DOTIVEX-152487 format. One record per residue: x, y, z negated of N, C-alpha, C, CB in turn; residue in three letters. Coordinates in nm, 3 decimals. Atoms other than C-alpha are relative to their C-alpha. Glycine has a CB too. Layout:
// residues N
{n_x: X&n_y: Y&n_z: Z&ca_x: X&ca_y: Y&ca_z: Z&c_x: X&c_y: Y&c_z: Z&cb_x: X&cb_y: Y&cb_z: Z&r: ala}
...
//
This chain:
// residues 119
{n_x: -0.008&n_y: 0.145&n_z: 0.014&ca_x: 14.691&ca_y: 10.494&ca_z: -15.583&c_x: -0.054&c_y: -0.040&c_z: -0.137&cb_x: 0.146&cb_y: -0.050&cb_z: 0.020&r: gln}
{n_x: 0.057&n_y: 0.051&n_z: 0.124&ca_x: 14.511&ca_y: 10.292&ca_z: -15.849&c_x: 0.072&c_y: -0.128&c_z: -0.038&cb_x: -0.153&cb_y: -0.025&cb_z: 0.015&r: val}
{n_x: -0.058&n_y: 0.123&n_z: 0.053&ca_x: 14.678&ca_y: 10.030&ca_z: -16.064&c_x: -0.084&c_y: -0.045&c_z: -0.118&cb_x: 0.149&cb_y: 0.020&cb_z: -0.042&r: gln}
{n_x: 0.079&n_y: 0.058&n_z: 0.109&ca_x: 14.496&ca_y: 9.795&ca_z: -16.300&c_x: 0.093&c_y: -0.079&c_z: -0.091&cb_x: -0.114&cb_y: -0.091&cb_z: 0.055&r: leu}
{n_x: -0.082&n_y: 0.071&n_z: 0.098&ca_x: 14.655&ca_y: 9.665&ca_z: -16.618&c_x: -0.091&c_y: -0.070&c_z: -0.098&cb_x: 0.097&cb_y: 0.097&cb_z: -0.075&r: val}
{n_x: 0.081&n_y: 0.080&n_z: 0.090&ca_x: 14.500&ca_y: 9.381&ca_z: -16.814&c_x: 0.075&c_y: -0.026&c_z: -0.129&cb_x: -0.039&cb_y: -0.133&cb_z: 0.066&r: glu}
{n_x: -0.059&n_y: 0.040&n_z: 0.127&ca_x: 14.558&ca_y: 9.289&ca_z: -17.175&c_x: -0.101&c_y: -0.086&c_z: -0.074&cb_x: 0.041&cb_y: 0.124&cb_z: -0.085&r: ser}
{n_x: 0.089&n_y: 0.074&n_z: 0.088&ca_x: 14.419&ca_y: 9.054&ca_z: -17.436&c_x: -0.003&c_y: -0.150&c_z: 0.020&cb_x: -0.134&cb_y: 0.050&cb_z: 0.016&r: gly}
{n_x: -0.001&n_y: 0.145&n_z: -0.017&ca_x: 14.488&ca_y: 8.708&ca_z: -17.301&c_x: 0.078&c_y: -0.068&c_z: -0.110&cb_x: 0.058&cb_y: -0.036&cb_z: 0.135&r: gly}
{n_x: -0.074&n_y: 0.073&n_z: 0.101&ca_x: 14.637&ca_y: 8.435&ca_z: -17.513&c_x: -0.051&c_y: -0.141&c_z: -0.017&cb_x: -0.005&cb_y: 0.071&cb_z: -0.131&r: gly}
{n_x: 0.036&n_y: 0.138&n_z: 0.033&ca_x: 14.591&ca_y: 8.096&ca_z: -17.674&c_x: -0.102&c_y: 0.003&c_z: -0.113&cb_x: 0.125&cb_y: -0.085&cb_z: -0.038&r: leu}
{n_x: 0.103&n_y: 0.005&n_z: 0.102&ca_x: 14.280&ca_y: 8.018&ca_z: -17.874&c_x: -0.057&c_y: -0.142&c_z: -0.005&cb_x: -0.113&cb_y: 0.104&cb_z: 0.028&r: val}
{n_x: 0.063&n_y: 0.132&n_z: 0.013&ca_x: 14.109&ca_y: 7.706&ca_z: -18.006&c_x: -0.142&c_y: 0.004&c_z: 0.055&cb_x: -0.001&cb_y: -0.046&cb_z: -0.148&r: gln}
{n_x: 0.138&n_y: 0.011&n_z: -0.048&ca_x: 13.782&ca_y: 7.585&ca_z: -17.862&c_x: -0.096&c_y: 0.054&c_z: -0.106&cb_x: -0.035&cb_y: -0.146&cb_z: 0.037&r: ala}
{n_x: 0.095&n_y: -0.063&n_z: 0.092&ca_x: 13.494&ca_y: 7.778&ca_z: -18.014&c_x: 0.040&c_y: 0.139&c_z: -0.043&cb_x: -0.017&cb_y: -0.085&cb_z: -0.121&r: gly}
{n_x: -0.050&n_y: -0.131&n_z: 0.040&ca_x: 13.706&ca_y: 8.086&ca_z: -18.067&c_x: -0.038&c_y: 0.108&c_z: 0.100&cb_x: 0.149&cb_y: -0.005&cb_z: -0.016&r: gly}
{n_x: 0.032&n_y: -0.116&n_z: -0.082&ca_x: 13.691&ca_y: 8.429&ca_z: -17.910&c_x: 0.127&c_y: 0.073&c_z: 0.044&cb_x: -0.092&cb_y: 0.096&cb_z: -0.076&r: ser}
{n_x: -0.104&n_y: -0.090&n_z: -0.049&ca_x: 13.911&ca_y: 8.657&ca_z: -17.704&c_x: -0.069&c_y: 0.118&c_z: 0.066&cb_x: 0.097&cb_y: -0.073&cb_z: 0.099&r: leu}
{n_x: 0.051&n_y: -0.117&n_z: -0.069&ca_x: 13.861&ca_y: 9.005&ca_z: -17.567&c_x: 0.105&c_y: 0.048&c_z: 0.098&cb_x: -0.039&cb_y: 0.113&cb_z: -0.101&r: arg}
{n_x: -0.088&n_y: -0.050&n_z: -0.105&ca_x: 14.018&ca_y: 9.105&ca_z: -17.238&c_x: -0.036&c_y: 0.145&c_z: 0.030&cb_x: -0.009&cb_y: -0.087&cb_z: 0.127&r: leu}
{n_x: 0.022&n_y: -0.139&n_z: -0.038&ca_x: 14.063&ca_y: 9.468&ca_z: -17.141&c_x: 0.073&c_y: 0.028&c_z: 0.130&cb_x: 0.048&cb_y: 0.097&cb_z: -0.111&r: ser}
{n_x: -0.063&n_y: -0.041&n_z: -0.125&ca_x: 14.146&ca_y: 9.630&ca_z: -16.810&c_x: -0.013&c_y: 0.150&c_z: 0.012&cb_x: -0.064&cb_y: -0.073&cb_z: 0.123&r: cys}
{n_x: -0.001&n_y: -0.145&n_z: -0.013&ca_x: 14.247&ca_y: 9.990&ca_z: -16.763&c_x: 0.061&c_y: 0.038&c_z: 0.134&cb_x: 0.078&cb_y: 0.065&cb_z: -0.117&r: ala}
{n_x: -0.048&n_y: -0.048&n_z: -0.129&ca_x: 14.297&ca_y: 10.175&ca_z: -16.437&c_x: 0.078&c_y: 0.129&c_z: -0.017&cb_x: -0.116&cb_y: 0.020&cb_z: 0.098&r: ala}
{n_x: -0.073&n_y: -0.126&n_z: -0.005&ca_x: 14.553&ca_y: 10.442&ca_z: -16.371&c_x: -0.045&c_y: 0.076&c_z: 0.123&cb_x: 0.155&cb_y: -0.024&cb_z: 0.001&r: ser}
{n_x: 0.039&n_y: -0.079&n_z: -0.115&ca_x: 14.503&ca_y: 10.725&ca_z: -16.124&c_x: -0.131&c_y: 0.071&c_z: -0.022&cb_x: -0.009&cb_y: -0.088&cb_z: 0.122&r: gly}
{n_x: 0.123&n_y: -0.079&n_z: 0.009&ca_x: 14.216&ca_y: 10.963&ca_z: -16.064&c_x: -0.107&c_y: -0.067&c_z: 0.086&cb_x: 0.024&cb_y: 0.148&cb_z: 0.044&r: ile}
{n_x: 0.106&n_y: 0.074&n_z: -0.068&ca_x: 13.893&ca_y: 10.788&ca_z: -15.973&c_x: -0.123&c_y: 0.089&c_z: 0.013&cb_x: -0.035&cb_y: -0.130&cb_z: -0.076&r: ile}
{n_x: 0.118&n_y: -0.083&n_z: -0.025&ca_x: 13.604&ca_y: 10.972&ca_z: -15.812&c_x: -0.129&c_y: -0.075&c_z: -0.028&cb_x: 0.001&cb_y: 0.051&cb_z: 0.144&r: ser}
{n_x: 0.121&n_y: 0.078&n_z: 0.022&ca_x: 13.349&ca_y: 10.693&ca_z: -15.822&c_x: 0.033&c_y: -0.147&c_z: -0.010&cb_x: -0.102&cb_y: 0.025&cb_z: 0.113&r: ser}
{n_x: -0.019&n_y: 0.144&n_z: 0.023&ca_x: 13.311&ca_y: 10.328&ca_z: -15.919&c_x: -0.119&c_y: -0.075&c_z: 0.058&cb_x: 0.016&cb_y: -0.031&cb_z: -0.152&r: val}
{n_x: 0.108&n_y: 0.087&n_z: -0.049&ca_x: 13.111&ca_y: 10.070&ca_z: -15.726&c_x: -0.024&c_y: -0.114&c_z: -0.097&cb_x: 0.034&cb_y: -0.055&cb_z: 0.140&r: ser}
{n_x: 0.013&n_y: 0.105&n_z: 0.100&ca_x: 13.181&ca_y: 9.786&ca_z: -15.964&c_x: 0.135&c_y: -0.027&c_z: -0.064&cb_x: -0.056&cb_y: -0.128&cb_z: 0.062&r: tyr}
{n_x: -0.116&n_y: 0.052&n_z: 0.071&ca_x: 13.424&ca_y: 9.644&ca_z: -16.216&c_x: -0.032&c_y: -0.145&c_z: -0.033&cb_x: 0.034&cb_y: 0.085&cb_z: -0.130&r: met}
{n_x: 0.030&n_y: 0.140&n_z: 0.027&ca_x: 13.461&ca_y: 9.275&ca_z: -16.266&c_x: 0.121&c_y: -0.079&c_z: -0.043&cb_x: -0.060&cb_y: -0.063&cb_z: 0.120&r: gly}
{n_x: -0.104&n_y: 0.094&n_z: 0.040&ca_x: 13.659&ca_y: 8.977&ca_z: -16.378&c_x: -0.015&c_y: -0.128&c_z: 0.082&cb_x: -0.008&cb_y: -0.031&cb_z: -0.153&r: trp}
{n_x: -0.009&n_y: 0.128&n_z: -0.068&ca_x: 13.766&ca_y: 8.672&ca_z: -16.180&c_x: 0.094&c_y: -0.088&c_z: -0.082&cb_x: 0.050&cb_y: 0.015&cb_z: 0.149&r: tyr}
{n_x: -0.098&n_y: 0.091&n_z: 0.060&ca_x: 13.953&ca_y: 8.365&ca_z: -16.294&c_x: 0.039&c_y: -0.107&c_z: 0.100&cb_x: -0.057&cb_y: -0.064&cb_z: -0.128&r: arg}
{n_x: -0.050&n_y: 0.107&n_z: -0.085&ca_x: 14.162&ca_y: 8.099&ca_z: -16.131&c_x: 0.072&c_y: -0.102&c_z: -0.086&cb_x: 0.093&cb_y: 0.055&cb_z: 0.110&r: gln}
{n_x: -0.063&n_y: 0.111&n_z: 0.072&ca_x: 14.242&ca_y: 7.766&ca_z: -16.289&c_x: 0.092&c_y: -0.073&c_z: 0.096&cb_x: -0.108&cb_y: -0.097&cb_z: -0.060&r: ala}
{n_x: -0.094&n_y: 0.074&n_z: -0.087&ca_x: 14.526&ca_y: 7.545&ca_z: -16.158&c_x: -0.074&c_y: -0.093&c_z: 0.094&cb_x: 0.100&cb_y: -0.080&cb_z: -0.084&r: pro}
{n_x: 0.060&n_y: 0.088&n_z: -0.099&ca_x: 14.425&ca_y: 7.374&ca_z: -15.837&c_x: -0.141&c_y: 0.038&c_z: 0.041&cb_x: -0.001&cb_y: -0.138&cb_z: -0.051&r: gly}
{n_x: 0.137&n_y: -0.040&n_z: -0.032&ca_x: 14.098&ca_y: 7.566&ca_z: -15.814&c_x: -0.001&c_y: 0.136&c_z: 0.068&cb_x: -0.087&cb_y: 0.001&cb_z: -0.125&r: lys}
{n_x: 0.014&n_y: -0.131&n_z: -0.064&ca_x: 13.972&ca_y: 7.862&ca_z: -15.616&c_x: -0.031&c_y: 0.107&c_z: -0.105&cb_x: -0.110&cb_y: -0.004&cb_z: 0.107&r: gln}
{n_x: 0.035&n_y: -0.112&n_z: 0.087&ca_x: 13.942&ca_y: 8.203&ca_z: -15.774&c_x: -0.152&c_y: 0.018&c_z: 0.002&cb_x: 0.073&cb_y: 0.131&cb_z: 0.045&r: arg}
{n_x: 0.145&n_y: -0.014&n_z: 0.008&ca_x: 13.587&ca_y: 8.254&ca_z: -15.898&c_x: -0.039&c_y: 0.123&c_z: -0.080&cb_x: -0.062&cb_y: -0.125&cb_z: -0.063&r: glu}
{n_x: 0.053&n_y: -0.115&n_z: 0.073&ca_x: 13.381&ca_y: 8.547&ca_z: -16.015&c_x: -0.050&c_y: -0.046&c_z: -0.137&cb_x: -0.113&cb_y: 0.070&cb_z: 0.080&r: leu}
{n_x: 0.045&n_y: 0.029&n_z: 0.135&ca_x: 13.326&ca_y: 8.542&ca_z: -16.390&c_x: -0.111&c_y: 0.095&c_z: -0.040&cb_x: 0.117&cb_y: 0.009&cb_z: -0.101&r: val}
{n_x: 0.100&n_y: -0.100&n_z: 0.039&ca_x: 13.140&ca_y: 8.867&ca_z: -16.451&c_x: 0.028&c_y: 0.129&c_z: 0.075&cb_x: 0.003&cb_y: 0.025&cb_z: -0.154&r: ala}
{n_x: -0.013&n_y: -0.128&n_z: -0.070&ca_x: 13.075&ca_y: 9.200&ca_z: -16.285&c_x: -0.101&c_y: 0.097&c_z: -0.059&cb_x: -0.021&cb_y: -0.017&cb_z: 0.153&r: arg}
{n_x: 0.092&n_y: -0.105&n_z: 0.040&ca_x: 12.923&ca_y: 9.528&ca_z: -16.394&c_x: -0.003&c_y: 0.102&c_z: 0.112&cb_x: 0.041&cb_y: 0.065&cb_z: -0.136&r: ile}
{n_x: 0.017&n_y: -0.086&n_z: -0.115&ca_x: 12.783&ca_y: 9.747&ca_z: -16.121&c_x: -0.017&c_y: 0.147&c_z: -0.042&cb_x: -0.120&cb_y: -0.046&cb_z: 0.082&r: asn}
{n_x: 0.005&n_y: -0.143&n_z: 0.029&ca_x: 12.761&ca_y: 10.124&ca_z: -16.094&c_x: -0.129&c_y: 0.040&c_z: -0.073&cb_x: 0.013&cb_y: 0.080&cb_z: 0.129&r: ser}
{n_x: 0.127&n_y: -0.032&n_z: 0.067&ca_x: 12.399&ca_y: 10.118&ca_z: -16.214&c_x: -0.011&c_y: -0.066&c_z: -0.137&cb_x: -0.117&cb_y: -0.044&cb_z: 0.087&r: asp}
{n_x: -0.001&n_y: 0.065&n_z: 0.131&ca_x: 12.496&ca_y: 9.920&ca_z: -16.523&c_x: -0.049&c_y: -0.143&c_z: 0.001&cb_x: -0.082&cb_y: 0.078&cb_z: -0.095&r: gly}
{n_x: 0.045&n_y: 0.139&n_z: -0.008&ca_x: 12.353&ca_y: 9.590&ca_z: -16.402&c_x: 0.121&c_y: -0.092&c_z: -0.003&cb_x: -0.084&cb_y: -0.024&cb_z: 0.128&r: ser}
{n_x: -0.109&n_y: 0.096&n_z: 0.014&ca_x: 12.560&ca_y: 9.281&ca_z: -16.465&c_x: -0.031&c_y: -0.130&c_z: 0.069&cb_x: 0.031&cb_y: -0.025&cb_z: -0.147&r: thr}
{n_x: 0.012&n_y: 0.132&n_z: -0.058&ca_x: 12.623&ca_y: 8.949&ca_z: -16.299&c_x: 0.099&c_y: -0.091&c_z: -0.071&cb_x: 0.026&cb_y: 0.002&cb_z: 0.154&r: asn}
{n_x: -0.087&n_y: 0.096&n_z: 0.067&ca_x: 12.768&ca_y: 8.640&ca_z: -16.464&c_x: -0.002&c_y: -0.133&c_z: 0.073&cb_x: -0.042&cb_y: -0.019&cb_z: -0.146&r: tyr}
{n_x: -0.002&n_y: 0.138&n_z: -0.046&ca_x: 12.881&ca_y: 8.300&ca_z: -16.350&c_x: -0.089&c_y: -0.081&c_z: -0.094&cb_x: 0.146&cb_y: -0.057&cb_z: 0.003&r: ala}
{n_x: 0.090&n_y: 0.083&n_z: 0.080&ca_x: 12.638&ca_y: 8.036&ca_z: -16.470&c_x: 0.074&c_y: -0.062&c_z: -0.117&cb_x: -0.063&cb_y: -0.109&cb_z: 0.086&r: val}
{n_x: -0.078&n_y: 0.071&n_z: 0.102&ca_x: 12.914&ca_y: 7.866&ca_z: -16.666&c_x: 0.034&c_y: 0.086&c_z: -0.121&cb_x: 0.127&cb_y: -0.053&cb_z: 0.061&r: ser}
{n_x: -0.038&n_y: -0.087&n_z: 0.111&ca_x: 12.976&ca_y: 8.172&ca_z: -16.885&c_x: -0.118&c_y: 0.079&c_z: -0.056&cb_x: 0.109&cb_y: 0.095&cb_z: 0.043&r: val}
{n_x: 0.117&n_y: -0.077&n_z: 0.043&ca_x: 12.627&ca_y: 8.319&ca_z: -16.919&c_x: -0.035&c_y: -0.035&c_z: -0.144&cb_x: -0.121&cb_y: -0.026&cb_z: 0.094&r: lys}
{n_x: 0.033&n_y: 0.020&n_z: 0.140&ca_x: 12.538&ca_y: 8.367&ca_z: -17.283&c_x: 0.121&c_y: -0.010&c_z: -0.090&cb_x: -0.082&cb_y: -0.123&cb_z: -0.015&r: gly}
{n_x: -0.122&n_y: 0.010&n_z: 0.080&ca_x: 12.899&ca_y: 8.333&ca_z: -17.396&c_x: 0.092&c_y: 0.119&c_z: 0.023&cb_x: 0.075&cb_y: -0.130&cb_z: 0.032&r: arg}
{n_x: -0.087&n_y: -0.111&n_z: -0.035&ca_x: 13.079&ca_y: 8.617&ca_z: -17.215&c_x: -0.085&c_y: 0.126&c_z: 0.019&cb_x: 0.081&cb_y: -0.031&cb_z: 0.127&r: phe}
{n_x: 0.068&n_y: -0.128&n_z: -0.019&ca_x: 12.985&ca_y: 8.985&ca_z: -17.211&c_x: 0.096&c_y: 0.101&c_z: 0.060&cb_x: -0.057&cb_y: 0.053&cb_z: -0.134&r: thr}
{n_x: -0.082&n_y: -0.103&n_z: -0.063&ca_x: 13.123&ca_y: 9.246&ca_z: -16.976&c_x: -0.054&c_y: 0.136&c_z: -0.040&cb_x: 0.001&cb_y: -0.016&cb_z: 0.156&r: ile}
{n_x: 0.039&n_y: -0.136&n_z: 0.034&ca_x: 13.121&ca_y: 9.611&ca_z: -17.072&c_x: 0.090&c_y: 0.098&c_z: 0.072&cb_x: 0.006&cb_y: 0.022&cb_z: -0.152&r: ser}
{n_x: -0.075&n_y: -0.105&n_z: -0.068&ca_x: 13.238&ca_y: 9.935&ca_z: -16.925&c_x: 0.013&c_y: 0.118&c_z: -0.096&cb_x: -0.069&cb_y: 0.042&cb_z: 0.135&r: arg}
{n_x: -0.020&n_y: -0.109&n_z: 0.094&ca_x: 13.394&ca_y: 10.200&ca_z: -17.146&c_x: -0.016&c_y: 0.135&c_z: 0.067&cb_x: 0.139&cb_y: -0.011&cb_z: -0.064&r: asp}
{n_x: 0.012&n_y: -0.122&n_z: -0.078&ca_x: 13.419&ca_y: 10.468&ca_z: -16.881&c_x: 0.033&c_y: -0.036&c_z: 0.144&cb_x: 0.094&cb_y: 0.116&cb_z: -0.055&r: asn}
{n_x: -0.026&n_y: 0.028&n_z: -0.141&ca_x: 13.514&ca_y: 10.504&ca_z: -16.516&c_x: 0.130&c_y: -0.074&c_z: 0.022&cb_x: 0.002&cb_y: 0.129&cb_z: 0.078&r: ala}
{n_x: -0.132&n_y: 0.059&n_z: -0.020&ca_x: 13.853&ca_y: 10.353&ca_z: -16.582&c_x: 0.028&c_y: -0.119&c_z: -0.089&cb_x: 0.104&cb_y: 0.104&cb_z: -0.022&r: lys}
{n_x: -0.027&n_y: 0.111&n_z: 0.092&ca_x: 13.811&ca_y: 10.080&ca_z: -16.842&c_x: -0.116&c_y: -0.096&c_z: -0.004&cb_x: 0.030&cb_y: 0.052&cb_z: -0.141&r: lys}
{n_x: 0.101&n_y: 0.101&n_z: 0.020&ca_x: 13.628&ca_y: 9.755&ca_z: -16.869&c_x: 0.053&c_y: -0.105&c_z: -0.096&cb_x: -0.042&cb_y: -0.063&cb_z: 0.134&r: thr}
{n_x: -0.041&n_y: 0.104&n_z: 0.092&ca_x: 13.632&ca_y: 9.473&ca_z: -17.120&c_x: -0.087&c_y: -0.123&c_z: 0.022&cb_x: -0.011&cb_y: 0.049&cb_z: -0.146&r: ala}
{n_x: 0.072&n_y: 0.126&n_z: -0.008&ca_x: 13.530&ca_y: 9.109&ca_z: -17.123&c_x: 0.012&c_y: -0.068&c_z: -0.136&cb_x: 0.056&cb_y: -0.092&cb_z: 0.114&r: leu}
{n_x: 0.006&n_y: 0.070&n_z: 0.128&ca_x: 13.426&ca_y: 8.967&ca_z: -17.459&c_x: -0.034&c_y: -0.146&c_z: 0.027&cb_x: -0.103&cb_y: 0.065&cb_z: -0.096&r: gln}
{n_x: 0.020&n_y: 0.142&n_z: -0.027&ca_x: 13.459&ca_y: 8.590&ca_z: -17.448&c_x: -0.017&c_y: -0.073&c_z: -0.134&cb_x: 0.120&cb_y: -0.059&cb_z: 0.081&r: met}
{n_x: 0.031&n_y: 0.073&n_z: 0.123&ca_x: 13.294&ca_y: 8.390&ca_z: -17.727&c_x: -0.027&c_y: -0.147&c_z: 0.032&cb_x: -0.122&cb_y: 0.062&cb_z: -0.072&r: asp}
{n_x: 0.027&n_y: 0.143&n_z: -0.015&ca_x: 13.243&ca_y: 8.019&ca_z: -17.781&c_x: 0.082&c_y: -0.059&c_z: 0.115&cb_x: -0.149&cb_y: -0.025&cb_z: 0.025&r: ser}
{n_x: -0.086&n_y: 0.043&n_z: -0.109&ca_x: 13.538&ca_y: 7.947&ca_z: -17.558&c_x: 0.014&c_y: -0.151&c_z: 0.006&cb_x: 0.137&cb_y: 0.063&cb_z: -0.013&r: leu}
{n_x: -0.013&n_y: 0.144&n_z: -0.026&ca_x: 13.578&ca_y: 7.603&ca_z: -17.404&c_x: 0.131&c_y: -0.025&c_z: 0.073&cb_x: -0.122&cb_y: -0.053&cb_z: 0.082&r: lys}
{n_x: -0.124&n_y: 0.031&n_z: -0.073&ca_x: 13.886&ca_y: 7.426&ca_z: -17.268&c_x: -0.013&c_y: 0.029&c_z: 0.150&cb_x: 0.037&cb_y: -0.146&cb_z: -0.021&r: pro}
{n_x: 0.017&n_y: -0.025&n_z: -0.144&ca_x: 13.738&ca_y: 7.462&ca_z: -16.919&c_x: 0.002&c_y: 0.148&c_z: 0.035&cb_x: -0.129&cb_y: -0.061&cb_z: 0.047&r: glu}
{n_x: -0.018&n_y: -0.143&n_z: -0.027&ca_x: 13.765&ca_y: 7.840&ca_z: -16.956&c_x: 0.146&c_y: 0.036&c_z: 0.022&cb_x: -0.057&cb_y: 0.082&cb_z: -0.115&r: asp}
{n_x: -0.142&n_y: -0.023&n_z: -0.020&ca_x: 14.141&ca_y: 7.803&ca_z: -16.935&c_x: 0.029&c_y: 0.039&c_z: 0.145&cb_x: 0.081&cb_y: -0.124&cb_z: -0.039&r: thr}
{n_x: -0.028&n_y: -0.050&n_z: -0.135&ca_x: 14.261&ca_y: 8.007&ca_z: -16.637&c_x: 0.080&c_y: 0.130&c_z: -0.012&cb_x: -0.132&cb_y: 0.023&cb_z: 0.080&r: ala}
{n_x: -0.052&n_y: -0.136&n_z: -0.008&ca_x: 14.439&ca_y: 8.321&ca_z: -16.528&c_x: -0.118&c_y: 0.090&c_z: 0.035&cb_x: 0.118&cb_y: 0.014&cb_z: 0.105&r: val}
{n_x: 0.111&n_y: -0.093&n_z: -0.019&ca_x: 14.190&ca_y: 8.606&ca_z: -16.552&c_x: 0.050&c_y: 0.129&c_z: 0.064&cb_x: -0.071&cb_y: 0.029&cb_z: -0.134&r: tyr}
{n_x: -0.038&n_y: -0.120&n_z: -0.075&ca_x: 14.207&ca_y: 8.898&ca_z: -16.310&c_x: -0.113&c_y: 0.103&c_z: -0.008&cb_x: 0.033&cb_y: -0.036&cb_z: 0.148&r: tyr}
{n_x: 0.102&n_y: -0.101&n_z: -0.013&ca_x: 14.025&ca_y: 9.225&ca_z: -16.330&c_x: -0.001&c_y: 0.052&c_z: 0.143&cb_x: 0.022&cb_y: 0.116&cb_z: -0.101&r: cys}
{n_x: 0.025&n_y: -0.036&n_z: -0.139&ca_x: 13.885&ca_y: 9.359&ca_z: -16.007&c_x: -0.092&c_y: 0.122&c_z: 0.003&cb_x: -0.064&cb_y: -0.119&cb_z: 0.079&r: asn}
{n_x: 0.079&n_y: -0.123&n_z: -0.011&ca_x: 13.762&ca_y: 9.712&ca_z: -15.937&c_x: -0.022&c_y: 0.032&c_z: 0.147&cb_x: 0.071&cb_y: 0.118&cb_z: -0.073&r: phe}
{n_x: 0.020&n_y: -0.065&n_z: -0.130&ca_x: 13.604&ca_y: 9.861&ca_z: -15.629&c_x: -0.034&c_y: 0.146&c_z: -0.032&cb_x: -0.116&cb_y: -0.072&cb_z: 0.085&r: arg}
{n_x: 0.013&n_y: -0.140&n_z: 0.038&ca_x: 13.649&ca_y: 10.233&ca_z: -15.664&c_x: 0.045&c_y: 0.089&c_z: 0.114&cb_x: 0.081&cb_y: 0.029&cb_z: -0.126&r: val}
{n_x: -0.048&n_y: -0.100&n_z: -0.093&ca_x: 13.707&ca_y: 10.549&ca_z: -15.471&c_x: 0.094&c_y: 0.093&c_z: -0.076&cb_x: -0.119&cb_y: 0.079&cb_z: 0.067&r: lys}
{n_x: -0.093&n_y: -0.095&n_z: 0.063&ca_x: 14.023&ca_y: 10.723&ca_z: -15.585&c_x: -0.017&c_y: 0.138&c_z: 0.064&cb_x: 0.147&cb_y: -0.050&cb_z: 0.015&r: pro}
{n_x: 0.005&n_y: -0.135&n_z: -0.056&ca_x: 14.041&ca_y: 11.098&ca_z: -15.535&c_x: 0.086&c_y: 0.008&c_z: 0.126&cb_x: 0.046&cb_y: 0.104&cb_z: -0.103&r: ser}
{n_x: -0.069&n_y: -0.024&n_z: -0.126&ca_x: 14.141&ca_y: 11.188&ca_z: -15.178&c_x: 0.036&c_y: -0.127&c_z: 0.075&cb_x: 0.124&cb_y: 0.079&cb_z: -0.025&r: phe}
{n_x: -0.025&n_y: 0.126&n_z: -0.069&ca_x: 14.139&ca_y: 10.823&ca_z: -15.069&c_x: -0.132&c_y: -0.070&c_z: 0.026&cb_x: 0.095&cb_y: -0.091&cb_z: -0.083&r: met}
{n_x: 0.121&n_y: 0.077&n_z: -0.031&ca_x: 13.888&ca_y: 10.581&ca_z: -14.921&c_x: -0.027&c_y: -0.102&c_z: -0.110&cb_x: 0.013&cb_y: -0.070&cb_z: 0.136&r: ala}
{n_x: 0.036&n_y: 0.104&n_z: 0.096&ca_x: 13.701&ca_y: 10.335&ca_z: -15.137&c_x: 0.073&c_y: -0.130&c_z: 0.034&cb_x: -0.153&cb_y: -0.023&cb_z: -0.002&r: glu}
{n_x: -0.073&n_y: 0.125&n_z: -0.023&ca_x: 13.894&ca_y: 10.011&ca_z: -15.182&c_x: -0.012&c_y: -0.088&c_z: -0.123&cb_x: 0.149&cb_y: 0.027&cb_z: 0.033&r: ala}
{n_x: 0.003&n_y: 0.097&n_z: 0.108&ca_x: 13.923&ca_y: 9.703&ca_z: -15.396&c_x: 0.141&c_y: -0.013&c_z: -0.058&cb_x: -0.053&cb_y: -0.138&cb_z: 0.049&r: glu}
{n_x: -0.128&n_y: 0.010&n_z: 0.068&ca_x: 14.198&ca_y: 9.669&ca_z: -15.654&c_x: -0.002&c_y: -0.118&c_z: -0.096&cb_x: 0.034&cb_y: 0.130&cb_z: -0.076&r: tyr}
{n_x: -0.014&n_y: 0.116&n_z: 0.087&ca_x: 14.327&ca_y: 9.376&ca_z: -15.857&c_x: 0.108&c_y: 0.024&c_z: -0.105&cb_x: 0.034&cb_y: -0.124&cb_z: 0.082&r: trp}
{n_x: -0.103&n_y: 0.002&n_z: 0.102&ca_x: 14.513&ca_y: 9.343&ca_z: -16.182&c_x: 0.097&c_y: -0.113&c_z: 0.025&cb_x: -0.062&cb_y: -0.013&cb_z: -0.138&r: gly}
{n_x: -0.105&n_y: 0.099&n_z: -0.020&ca_x: 14.818&ca_y: 9.124&ca_z: -16.221&c_x: -0.036&c_y: -0.136&c_z: -0.059&cb_x: 0.129&cb_y: 0.048&cb_z: -0.061&r: gln}
{n_x: 0.045&n_y: 0.126&n_z: 0.060&ca_x: 14.633&ca_y: 8.859&ca_z: -16.420&c_x: 0.050&c_y: -0.017&c_z: -0.142&cb_x: 0.045&cb_y: -0.115&cb_z: 0.084&r: gly}
{n_x: -0.039&n_y: 0.032&n_z: 0.137&ca_x: 14.639&ca_y: 8.749&ca_z: -16.781&c_x: -0.045&c_y: -0.142&c_z: -0.032&cb_x: -0.062&cb_y: 0.103&cb_z: -0.102&r: thr}
{n_x: 0.027&n_y: 0.143&n_z: 0.027&ca_x: 14.654&ca_y: 8.389&ca_z: -16.903&c_x: -0.089&c_y: -0.015&c_z: -0.122&cb_x: 0.133&cb_y: -0.078&cb_z: -0.021&r: gln}
{n_x: 0.085&n_y: 0.041&n_z: 0.112&ca_x: 14.377&ca_y: 8.252&ca_z: -17.121&c_x: 0.008&c_y: -0.152&c_z: -0.009&cb_x: -0.150&cb_y: 0.049&cb_z: 0.019&r: val}
{n_x: -0.011&n_y: 0.143&n_z: 0.022&ca_x: 14.436&ca_y: 7.908&ca_z: -17.268&c_x: -0.084&c_y: -0.038&c_z: -0.120&cb_x: 0.148&cb_y: -0.043&cb_z: -0.019&r: thr}
{n_x: 0.088&n_y: 0.046&n_z: 0.107&ca_x: 14.173&ca_y: 7.729&ca_z: -17.475&c_x: 0.035&c_y: -0.145&c_z: -0.031&cb_x: -0.151&cb_y: 0.015&cb_z: 0.039&r: val}
{n_x: -0.039&n_y: 0.136&n_z: 0.040&ca_x: 14.290&ca_y: 7.425&ca_z: -17.667&c_x: -0.119&c_y: -0.073&c_z: -0.062&cb_x: 0.119&cb_y: 0.004&cb_z: -0.099&r: ser}
{n_x: 0.113&n_y: 0.081&n_z: 0.053&ca_x: 14.057&ca_y: 7.141&ca_z: -17.762&c_x: 0.029&c_y: -0.049&c_z: -0.141&cb_x: -0.028&cb_y: -0.120&cb_z: 0.091&r: ser}
//
């Protein structure tokens, strides 16, 4: 079984920076992608950034040029968020699609971490 634990959320002023981290427990044989989603109150969960197994990345238009996703190894990813705006306020979730050892490939979610950007 794989569990994801996020850290790094908090309160920051507009224009500031935060770095989110997500670490997976368990033994992972392969990784299809690691990513971050967010959900603001009253809104649908949306993809923020994703890093694929080949190292390619995808970003939401609203965060391109401000956020950077990175992958430390098969079990850790980080989201560097710069030039934060109040509209970035949301609960951020990490999302992995991986194949744990002796199990089928599946998608996993973290518990979420709150990011609040004050104006």
